[in-house]
C-alpha positions in Angstrom: 0.0 0.0 0.0 1.3 3.4 -0.8 0.9 6.3 1.5 -0.6 9.7 0.9 -2.9 12.5 2.0 -5.4 15.0 0.7 -7.4 18.0 2.0 -11.0 18.2 1.1 -13.5 21.1 1.6 -15.7 20.7 4.7 -18.4 23.4 5.1 -16.3 26.5 6.2 -13.4 24.3 7.2 -11.1 21.7 5.7 -10.9 18.0 6.3 -7.5 16.3 6.1 -7.3 12.6 5.2 -4.2 10.5 5.3 -3.3 6.9 4.9 -0.2 4.7 5.2 1.0 1.2 6.2 2.3 2.3 9.6 1.0 4.7 12.3 4.2 6.8 12.1 3.9 7.2 8.3 0.2 8.0 8.5 0.9 10.6 11.2 3.5 12.2 9.0 1.2 12.2 6.0 -1.5 14.0 8.1 1.0 16.7 9.0 1.9 17.1 5.3 -1.7 17.3 4.4 -2.4 20.0 7.0 0.6 22.0 5.9 -0.2 21.7 2.2 -3.7 23.0 2.9 -2.3 26.5 3.6 1.3 26.5 2.3 3.3 25.5 -0.7 6.6 24.4 0.8 8.2 23.6 -2.6 11.8 22.6 -2.1 12.2 24.4 1.2 15.1 23.1 3.1 14.6 23.0 6.9 16.9 25.2 8.9 15.5 24.4 12.4 13.5 21.7 14.2 11.2 21.3 17.1 11.2 18.1 19.2 8.1 17.3 21.1 7.7 14.4 23.5 4.2 13.2 24.1 2.6 10.5 26.3 -0.7 10.4 24.3 -3.9 9.0 25.6 -4.4 6.8 22.5 -3.9 7.2 18.8 -6.5 9.9 18.2 -5.0 12.0 21.0 -1.6 11.6 19.4 -2.9 12.9 16.0 -4.7 15.8 17.7 -1.7 16.9 19.7 0.8 16.7 16.8 -1.5 18.7 14.5 -2.2 21.2 17.2 1.6 21.6 17.6 2.0 22.3 13.9 -0.6 25.1 14.1 1.0 26.4 17.3 4.4 26.7 15.6 2.9 28.7 12.8 0.9 31.0 15.0 3.4 31.6 17.8 6.8 31.2 16.1 6.1 31.8 12.4 7.6 28.3 11.6 6.1 25.9 9.1 6.8 22.2 9.3 8.3 20.8 6.1 9.2 17.4 7.3 8.2 15.2 10.2 9.7 12.1 11.9 8.1 10.0 14.6 9.8 7.7 17.1 7.9 5.6 19.6 9.9 4.8 22.7 10.3 1.4 24.3 11.6 0.2 27.6 11.4 2.6 30.5 9.8 5.3 28.4 7.4 2.9 26.6 4.3 4.6 25.3 6.1 8.0 24.9 6.2 9.3 21.4 8.9 11.7 20.2 8.0 13.8 17.2 10.5 16.0 15.3 9.1 18.8 13.1 11.7 20.1 10.7 10.8 23.7 10.0 11.4 26.8 8.0 10.4 30.4 8.6 6.8 31.1 7.3 8.2 33.8 4.9 10.1 31.0 3.1 6.9 29.3 1.8 4.0 30.6 -0.3 0.7 30.8 1.4 -1.9 29.1 -0.7 -4.9 28.8 1.6 -6.4 30.0 4.9 -4.2 29.5 7.9 -5.6 26.8 10.2 -6.9 27.9 13.6 -7.6 24.7 15.5 -8.1 21.0 15.2 -11.7 19.8 15.8 -12.1 16.9 18.2 -15.5 16.1 16.6 -15.1 13.6 13.8 -11.4 13.0 14.4 -10.4 9.4 13.5 -7.0 7.7 13.6 -6.5 4.0 13.5 -6.1 0.8 11.4 -8.9 0.1 8.9 -8.6 -3.0 6.7 -4.9 -3.4 7.4 -4.1 0.3 6.6 -3.6 3.2 9.0 -6.1 6.0 8.2 -6.5 9.5 9.6 -9.4 12.0 9.2 -9.5 15.3 10.9 -11.5 18.6 10.5 -9.4 21.7 10.8 -11.0 25.1 11.6 -9.7 27.9 9.3 
């Protein structure tokens, strides 16, 4: 199965859908889908990164918190995520997830859509369906 993402209109908001073989790849695709809904990152080369460590309360909480951080970075620091990597810890830190967002200044990308304001909890889905990881989230713009 290949991986991918898309943004689709949703009333006055957008819905981001993503799919991949693994949870980590699907999460990364959801981030890319969110970013591409408002920015054309082109060939932007990251010059900084943000590392967040999470102890999520399930898969949907993980998706919510990561996308919320992407929006926070744009709003507060003017940084746009152009790449993402996910590492789930084992051993003593089992259950903890480390997410690295590689970023560029917002002025280095072209704005192509409305800036996201918040991730909606209603309708958020993230899990395995028919052997493939799928994500669906509505984003307020």
